[in-house]
Every structure is written in structure tokens, then in C-alpha cells.
C-alpha angles and dihedrals in degrees: 000000000000091000091051091054092049092047091049091049092050093047091048090050092050090050092053093046093048091047090051092050092049091047091051091050090050091046090054094048108049092161095069102097118003106148128064134188118188142169131200109239094200092055090054090055089057092045093249101124117204131182127183130197122193132176126188114226097180140359091278107028139060137164136199147131139255121214121200132180115202121207127191118025115027092358118195148104126297127189122196115190110193145179123212129200115200121208100195113104090185103060105016131205131357090027131067138023115343146177116223135200121186146172124220126212124173144165115212139179121248110240098194095047096105093049094045092047093052097044103032098028093227127162099208124146120276094227136047138196124240126197133188150139137226146180136199149141133253149152128241123197128197106206139164134069094304097026088249101124113089126209116182129184117187134178126181153128128261142178114211117170135168120247123223140065100240096067102094105152094014090064091060093043091049094048091054096045109029110019105056103151100221122074131192114173136177119192135181128194150119134291128205 
């Protein structure tokens, strides 16, 4: 039992030393991996494709955009430009724990347009714009032999609301399907 405790202590010490050496090497070479492309696998299962691009501009900051296409109710395109601020001094952006702020801009189809046009005889537009903002926290890992596989876990809050006065029923439908305030996202991708 005593030998097992000594062996565990030695292995734990080697692990800490090797992690420190790797972190110092990464700290000295910021230019190793700066750009990231990811997709959300769960969104692909629900036919809501999403792609995200991110580029690190310094050891603690990056910026990028996420592009989503919604199918089904209120289908349309949504763009989310964002800025991330990384807290890890060891690995640097785009890896580690981060805070994120983002804007949301989308163009969606009215679902109740046909019904409103038939009953109320209105000539309103078939699409509407939605705007919003959000913030959250997450962690992004670069794994694999060359640290080129990206795993990203994000949680946050957002407000995403349609603009316009002629939306009536579409406003309620949109708020129940597209503007849920809590977000939990998992993304996978590649870094280079």
C-alpha cells in the first residue's frame, strides 16, 4: 500500500511537471493555432445547420461569427458576430475558459402570412428581421496529436426578438420557437 501511494505521488508530480512544460511551450509560441472552424452536431440532426469561424487576435481575445440556417417554423438565416475574452494565461486564445459577448441578426419567414392575408386582406411583407444580443461563458479545448481538433462547450443567455408592428401571431410563434433565452451548445471542429 505504501508503494502504491509513492507511485501515485510520483506519477502525479510528473503529470504536473509535463503539463507545466507544455503550457510554457505554448505560451512562448502564440502563433501555433489561431483560427477555428466548428459545427454543432446536434443542430445538424435537427436540420438547422450552423457553422462558426473564430480567429485569435491576441493571447486573450478573439472574434468571429456564427451562421445558422433555420428550417421549419420561421425559417431563415441568422448571423451572430461575437467577441471572446480568454482567461487562461497558460494556453492563450483560442483555447481555455472564456467569456463571450455577441449580437444576433436574422431574417425569418412569417408563418401566419397566408392566413392573415386571406382573413384580414393585408399586404404586409412575407419576411421579418429579428435582432438581439447575448453573453455567456464556455471552455474550448484543442486536442489530438497536433492540437488541431476543437471541442467547445458554451452556456449563456440571449435576447432575440422580431422587429415590426405587423407580426401579431408570428411574434408569439417566434418567441416560442426561436428566442428561448437559455443556450447550451456543444461544437466540434478544426483549428489551424
